[in-house]
VEXVO-877222 format. One line per 4 residues: number of its first residue (from 1); their letters; for each residue x negated, y negated, z of N, C-alpha, C. Coordinates in Angstrom, 2 decimals. Example, Ala and Ser with C-alpha at 12.3 -4.5 7.8 and 13.67 -1.06 7.14 Angstrom:
BEGIN
1> AS> -13.19/5.69/7.80/-12.30/4.50/7.80/-13.20/3.30/7.80 | -12.85/2.25/7.08/-13.67/1.06/7.14/-12.90/-0.03/7.87
//
This chain:
BEGIN
1> MKNK> -97.10/-34.95/135.34/-96.58/-35.41/134.06/-96.09/-36.84/134.19 | -95.37/-37.10/135.31/-94.83/-38.47/135.52/-95.94/-39.49/135.64 | -97.03/-39.14/136.34/-98.18/-40.02/136.50/-98.87/-40.29/135.19 | -98.91/-39.29/134.30/-99.53/-39.48/133.01/-98.72/-40.47/132.16
5> NVLL> -97.42/-40.37/132.21/-96.57/-41.28/131.45/-96.71/-42.74/131.95 | -96.76/-42.88/133.30/-96.94/-44.19/133.86/-98.29/-44.75/133.45 | -99.35/-43.93/133.48/-100.68/-44.36/133.09/-100.72/-44.76/131.63 | -100.07/-44.00/130.77/-100.03/-44.30/129.33/-99.28/-45.64/129.10
9> ILIL> -98.22/-45.83/129.84/-97.46/-47.10/129.69/-98.32/-48.28/130.15 | -99.01/-48.11/131.26/-99.89/-49.20/131.74/-101.01/-49.48/130.75 | -101.59/-48.44/130.16/-102.66/-48.63/129.14/-102.09/-49.35/127.94 | -100.91/-48.96/127.50/-100.26/-49.60/126.36/-99.99/-51.07/126.62
13> IAAI> -99.47/-51.40/127.80/-99.18/-52.78/128.17/-100.46/-53.57/128.19 | -101.53/-53.00/128.75/-102.81/-53.70/128.83/-103.37/-53.95/127.44 | -103.24/-52.96/126.54/-103.73/-53.12/125.17/-102.97/-54.18/124.43 | -101.65/-54.23/124.60/-100.85/-55.27/123.95/-101.21/-56.64/124.50
17> GLAS> -101.36/-56.75/125.79/-101.75/-58.02/126.40/-103.12/-58.49/125.93 | -104.08/-57.58/125.83/-105.41/-57.93/125.37/-105.39/-58.35/123.92 | -104.66/-57.65/123.09/-104.54/-58.02/121.66/-103.88/-59.39/121.53 | -102.85/-59.64/122.28/-102.18/-60.94/122.25/-103.10/-62.06/122.66
21> YYVL> -103.91/-61.81/123.68/-104.87/-62.82/124.12/-105.83/-63.20/123.03 | -106.39/-62.19/122.34/-107.33/-62.48/121.27/-106.70/-63.18/120.10 | -105.49/-62.83/119.74/-104.79/-63.51/118.66/-104.58/-64.98/119.00 | -104.04/-65.23/120.18/-103.80/-66.59/120.61/-105.07/-67.40/120.77
25> KNKV> -106.12/-66.78/121.31/-107.38/-67.48/121.48/-107.96/-67.86/120.15 | -107.89/-67.00/119.15/-108.43/-67.32/117.84/-107.63/-68.43/117.17 | -106.32/-68.48/117.40/-105.53/-69.57/116.83/-105.93/-70.88/117.45 | -106.16/-70.91/118.75/-106.54/-72.14/119.43/-107.94/-72.59/119.03
29> DQPT> -108.84/-71.63/118.83/-110.22/-71.93/118.52/-110.46/-72.30/117.06 | -109.47/-72.08/116.16/-109.69/-72.34/114.78/-109.83/-73.86/114.57 | -110.82/-74.25/113.79/-110.99/-75.68/113.52/-109.85/-76.25/112.69 | -109.58/-77.50/112.92/-108.55/-78.19/112.11/-109.03/-78.28/110.67
33> TSLE> -108.18/-77.95/109.71/-108.57/-77.99/108.33/-107.93/-79.15/107.57 | -107.08/-79.90/108.27/-106.46/-81.03/107.59/-106.08/-82.11/108.59 | -105.78/-83.28/108.03/-105.29/-84.42/108.81/-103.82/-84.60/108.47 | -103.12/-85.30/109.34/-101.71/-85.56/109.06/-101.44/-87.05/109.26
37> YQNS> -100.97/-87.68/108.20/-100.44/-89.05/108.32/-98.95/-88.93/108.62 | -98.51/-89.61/109.66/-97.05/-89.58/109.97/-96.51/-90.98/109.85 | -95.38/-91.06/109.14/-94.70/-92.33/108.99/-93.32/-92.16/109.68 | -93.23/-92.62/110.92/-91.99/-92.46/111.65/-90.92/-93.45/111.20
41> QHGF> -91.33/-94.57/110.60/-90.36/-95.56/110.16/-89.46/-94.96/109.06 | -90.04/-94.21/108.13/-89.26/-93.66/107.02/-89.05/-92.16/107.16 | -89.72/-91.54/108.09/-89.44/-90.12/108.38/-90.11/-89.12/107.44 | -91.44/-89.22/107.36/-92.18/-88.19/106.61/-93.58/-88.08/107.15
45> SFDL> -94.22/-86.97/106.85/-95.62/-86.80/107.14/-96.32/-86.35/105.86 | -97.63/-86.52/105.83/-98.41/-86.21/104.60/-99.71/-85.59/105.03 | -99.98/-84.40/104.53/-101.24/-83.70/104.86/-102.37/-84.15/103.96 | -103.51/-84.40/104.59/-104.73/-84.84/103.90/-105.89/-83.94/104.26
49> PLSW> -106.85/-83.76/103.36/-108.02/-82.96/103.73/-108.88/-83.74/104.75 | -109.73/-83.02/105.44/-110.60/-83.65/106.43/-111.51/-84.70/105.83 | -111.82/-84.60/104.53/-112.67/-85.58/103.89/-112.02/-86.98/103.89 | -110.73/-87.05/104.21/-110.03/-88.33/104.29/-110.01/-88.90/105.70
53> QGYT> -110.78/-88.30/106.61/-110.88/-88.81/107.99/-111.24/-90.31/107.93 | -110.46/-91.16/108.58/-110.71/-92.60/108.56/-109.93/-93.30/107.46 | -108.99/-92.60/106.82/-108.17/-93.22/105.76/-107.46/-94.46/106.35 | -107.01/-95.34/105.47/-106.21/-96.49/105.89/-104.89/-96.49/105.14
57> IVES> -103.96/-97.22/105.67/-102.65/-97.37/105.03/-102.51/-98.83/104.56 | -102.16/-98.97/103.31/-101.91/-100.30/102.73/-100.45/-100.34/102.35 | -99.74/-101.31/102.88/-98.32/-101.40/102.62/-98.06/-102.48/101.59 | -97.17/-102.19/100.66/-96.80/-103.14/99.59/-95.32/-102.96/99.34
61> VWQG> -94.86/-103.48/98.23/-93.46/-103.43/97.87/-93.36/-103.12/96.36 | -92.50/-102.15/96.01/-92.19/-101.93/94.60/-91.00/-102.84/94.29 | -90.92/-103.25/93.00/-89.78/-104.04/92.57/-89.11/-103.38/91.41 | -87.81/-103.39/91.43/-87.01/-102.79/90.37/-86.27/-103.86/89.59
65> HIPG> -85.94/-103.54/88.35/-85.23/-104.49/87.53/-84.21/-103.74/86.65 | -83.28/-104.50/86.18/-82.31/-103.95/85.23/-82.48/-104.79/83.94 | -82.42/-104.13/82.80/-82.58/-104.91/81.58/-81.34/-105.77/81.34 | -81.57/-107.01/80.94/-80.46/-107.90/80.67/-80.58/-108.44/79.23
69> ETGD> -79.55/-109.07/78.76/-79.53/-109.62/77.41/-80.60/-110.70/77.23 | -80.91/-111.43/78.28/-81.89/-112.50/78.19/-83.22/-112.11/78.85 | -83.41/-110.84/79.10/-84.63/-110.36/79.71/-84.31/-109.55/80.98 | -85.34/-109.04/81.56/-85.16/-108.21/82.75/-84.67/-109.07/83.91
73> IFSE> -83.80/-108.50/84.70/-83.28/-109.17/85.89/-83.78/-108.39/87.11 | -84.49/-109.13/87.99/-84.96/-108.51/89.23/-83.74/-108.02/90.00 | -83.80/-106.80/90.48/-82.64/-106.24/91.13/-82.88/-105.79/92.54 | -83.85/-104.92/92.76/-84.05/-104.34/94.08/-85.54/-104.17/94.35
77> EGPL> -85.85/-103.89/95.62/-87.21/-103.62/96.01/-87.21/-102.64/97.16 | -88.39/-102.08/97.43/-88.54/-101.15/98.51/-90.00/-100.95/98.88 | -90.26/-100.20/99.93/-91.62/-100.00/100.41/-92.48/-99.16/99.42 | -93.70/-99.56/99.30/-94.71/-98.81/98.54/-95.90/-98.64/99.48
81> IFIR> -96.20/-97.42/99.83/-97.22/-97.10/100.81/-98.41/-96.46/100.11 | -99.59/-97.03/100.31/-100.82/-96.45/99.72/-101.61/-95.81/100.86 | -101.96/-94.54/100.68/-102.91/-93.90/101.56/-104.27/-94.05/100.87 | -105.16/-94.74/101.54/-106.45/-95.10/100.91/-107.60/-94.29/101.50
85> HPHW> -108.38/-93.74/100.61/-109.59/-92.94/100.97/-110.54/-93.79/101.79 | -111.21/-93.23/102.79/-112.10/-94.02/103.63/-113.31/-94.58/102.91 | -113.67/-94.02/101.75/-114.84/-94.54/101.01/-114.44/-95.60/99.96 | -113.19/-95.99/99.94/-112.73/-97.02/99.02/-113.38/-98.35/99.38
89> TEEK> -113.90/-99.05/98.38/-114.42/-100.41/98.58/-113.99/-101.28/97.41 | -114.08/-102.58/97.60/-113.76/-103.51/96.53/-114.68/-103.26/95.32 | -115.95/-103.01/95.61/-116.92/-102.80/94.54/-116.73/-101.44/93.84 | -116.25/-100.47/94.56/-116.08/-99.14/94.00/-114.76/-98.55/94.51
93> PRQD> -113.64/-99.00/93.92/-112.34/-98.50/94.38/-112.18/-97.00/94.02 | -111.44/-96.31/94.87/-111.12/-94.91/94.64/-109.64/-94.78/94.44 | -109.20/-93.62/93.94/-107.78/-93.40/93.74/-107.03/-93.36/95.07 | -106.04/-94.21/95.20/-105.13/-94.17/96.35/-104.05/-93.11/96.11
97> IPIM> -103.36/-92.76/97.18/-102.17/-91.93/97.06/-100.98/-92.88/97.29 | -100.27/-93.24/96.22/-99.14/-94.16/96.39/-97.83/-93.39/96.64 | -97.05/-93.87/97.55/-95.75/-93.24/97.86/-94.70/-94.36/97.84 | -93.78/-94.24/96.86/-92.68/-95.18/96.80/-91.55/-94.63/97.69
101> VFTI> -90.93/-95.53/98.42/-89.83/-95.12/99.31/-88.52/-95.76/98.76 | -87.57/-94.91/98.44/-86.27/-95.34/97.91/-85.17/-94.95/98.86 | -84.13/-95.76/98.94/-82.91/-95.30/99.59/-82.26/-94.28/98.63 | -81.37/-93.51/99.14/-80.68/-92.50/98.27/-79.97/-93.23/97.12
105> DQWT> -79.36/-94.35/97.43/-78.62/-95.13/96.40/-79.59/-95.67/95.31 | -80.72/-96.21/95.76/-81.70/-96.70/94.80/-82.20/-95.55/93.89 | -82.47/-94.41/94.49/-82.97/-93.26/93.73/-81.94/-92.80/92.69 | -80.68/-92.80/93.10/-79.61/-92.46/92.15/-79.62/-93.38/90.96
109> KVMA> -79.83/-94.67/91.19/-79.86/-95.66/90.12/-81.09/-95.43/89.22 | -82.23/-95.11/89.83/-83.43/-94.84/89.03/-83.22/-93.62/88.11 | -82.64/-92.57/88.68/-82.40/-91.36/87.90/-81.34/-91.56/86.82 | -80.44/-92.52/87.00/-79.42/-92.80/86.00/-79.83/-93.86/85.00
113> DDLF> -81.13/-94.28/85.10/-81.65/-95.36/84.23/-80.90/-96.68/84.42 | -80.38/-96.87/85.64/-79.73/-98.15/85.96/-80.66/-99.08/86.73 | -81.84/-98.55/87.11/-82.86/-99.31/87.79/-84.21/-98.83/87.29 | -85.04/-99.77/86.84/-86.37/-99.41/86.35/-87.41/-99.97/87.29
117> VSAA> -88.39/-99.12/87.66/-89.37/-99.51/88.64/-90.79/-99.56/88.08 | -90.93/-99.35/86.77/-92.23/-99.47/86.13/-92.01/-99.60/84.63 | -93.08/-99.94/83.93/-92.99/-100.03/82.47/-93.16/-98.65/81.82 | -93.46/-97.64/82.58/-93.62/-96.29/82.04/-92.28/-95.79/81.52
121> PIPP> -92.34/-94.99/80.46/-91.09/-94.44/79.91/-90.51/-93.28/80.69 | -91.15/-92.95/81.82/-90.66/-91.84/82.65/-90.48/-92.37/84.06 | -89.55/-91.77/84.81/-89.35/-92.25/86.21/-90.40/-91.71/87.15 | -90.44/-92.21/88.37/-91.37/-91.64/89.37/-91.03/-90.19/89.62
125> MELG> -91.99/-89.43/90.18/-91.77/-88.03/90.46/-91.46/-87.86/91.95 | -90.35/-87.21/92.23/-89.92/-87.00/93.61/-90.91/-86.07/94.33 | -91.34/-86.48/95.52/-92.23/-85.69/96.36/-91.45/-85.02/97.48 | -90.31/-85.61/97.84/-89.48/-85.04/98.93/-88.46/-86.05/99.31
129> RNQN> -87.57/-85.63/100.22/-86.50/-86.52/100.71/-86.03/-86.07/102.04 | -85.47/-87.03/102.77/-84.79/-86.73/104.02/-83.36/-87.29/103.83 | -82.64/-87.38/104.92/-81.23/-87.81/104.76/-81.10/-89.28/104.38 | -82.15/-90.09/104.56/-82.07/-91.51/104.29/-82.88/-91.98/103.08
133> YVFA> -83.98/-91.27/102.80/-84.93/-91.75/101.78/-85.40/-90.64/100.84 | -85.79/-91.14/99.65/-86.48/-90.28/98.68/-87.90/-90.84/98.54 | -88.89/-89.95/98.56/-90.29/-90.33/98.50/-90.77/-89.88/97.13 | -91.42/-90.83/96.41/-91.79/-90.52/95.03/-93.17/-91.07/94.67
137> LPAR> -93.77/-90.39/93.71/-95.06/-90.78/93.16/-94.83/-91.62/91.91 | -95.37/-92.83/91.87/-95.14/-93.64/90.67/-95.64/-92.98/89.42 | -94.90/-93.22/88.33/-95.34/-92.70/87.03/-96.68/-93.43/86.71 | -97.56/-92.70/86.11/-98.87/-93.25/85.70/-99.65/-93.87/86.84
141> YNFA> -99.50/-93.32/88.02/-100.23/-93.86/89.19/-101.74/-93.83/89.00 | -102.21/-92.90/88.18/-103.67/-92.76/88.00/-104.11/-93.08/86.57 | -103.38/-93.96/85.88/-103.64/-94.20/84.47/-105.07/-94.69/84.18 | -105.74/-95.31/85.13/-107.10/-95.81/84.90/-108.18/-94.76/85.24
145> FPEG> -107.76/-93.60/85.77/-108.67/-92.53/86.17/-109.82/-93.03/87.03 | -109.50/-93.69/88.14/-110.60/-94.15/89.02/-111.25/-92.96/89.72 | -112.38/-93.22/90.32/-113.09/-92.15/91.05/-112.12/-91.58/92.06 | -112.14/-90.26/92.18/-111.31/-89.55/93.15/-109.93/-89.17/92.65
149> FEEV> -109.61/-89.46/91.37/-108.27/-89.11/90.89/-108.06/-87.60/90.89 | -109.13/-86.86/90.59/-109.01/-85.39/90.56/-108.69/-84.85/91.97 | -109.35/-85.44/92.96/-109.10/-85.01/94.36/-107.66/-85.29/94.76 | -107.15/-86.45/94.35/-105.73/-86.77/94.68/-104.80/-85.79/93.96
153> EDIL> -105.09/-85.46/92.72/-104.27/-84.45/92.01/-104.29/-83.14/92.74 | -105.45/-82.72/93.23/-105.53/-81.46/94.00/-104.70/-81.55/95.28 | -104.75/-82.67/95.96/-103.99/-82.87/97.20/-102.51/-82.73/96.85 | -102.06/-83.39/95.82/-100.64/-83.42/95.42/-100.14/-82.04/94.99
157> RNNP> -101.02/-81.22/94.42/-100.62/-79.86/94.00/-100.18/-79.00/95.19 | -100.64/-79.35/96.38/-100.33/-78.57/97.59/-99.04/-79.04/98.28 | -98.28/-79.89/97.60/-97.01/-80.42/98.18/-97.21/-80.92/99.64 | -98.03/-81.94/99.81/-98.42/-82.37/101.13/-97.39/-83.19/101.89
161> LRPL> -96.37/-83.68/101.20/-95.36/-84.51/101.88/-94.31/-83.63/102.51 | -94.04/-83.91/103.79/-93.01/-83.17/104.53/-92.05/-84.18/105.12 | -90.78/-84.15/104.68/-89.78/-85.00/105.30/-89.57/-84.60/106.76 | -89.33/-85.59/107.57/-89.07/-85.33/109.01/-87.58/-85.51/109.31
//
């Protein structure tokens, strides 16, 4: 009886080990289904589909203003990062993924209508935040409906930005 129990325990351990091996092997062998852009300077990552392999990053600056009695007064600025599709060309531009980077203080001003960062009547849409920055999608970023805007909308629906 004791030998049967030991044998059953050994068989059970072997079965668990074999099952674990196959589970782990399948996880390792699964093909990558997405790319990851990491921005260590501002502390976020962004998931992209494999079709964006070879993407480029274009860095720019957003500018904010406050309305004044004699016109708008330039007030603040911050990073504007464009993730550009690898098939984008001057002759045939495609929809970029723009990410505005705000300090927490700047974002508070934008939300309070004390700082305006576009002519759109709505503020940028928050994509995520970490302890130092808020990451946002500009209002009307796709107003011209360039090629690939639907793909960018699909990417954004999956909440691809992850604060680090």
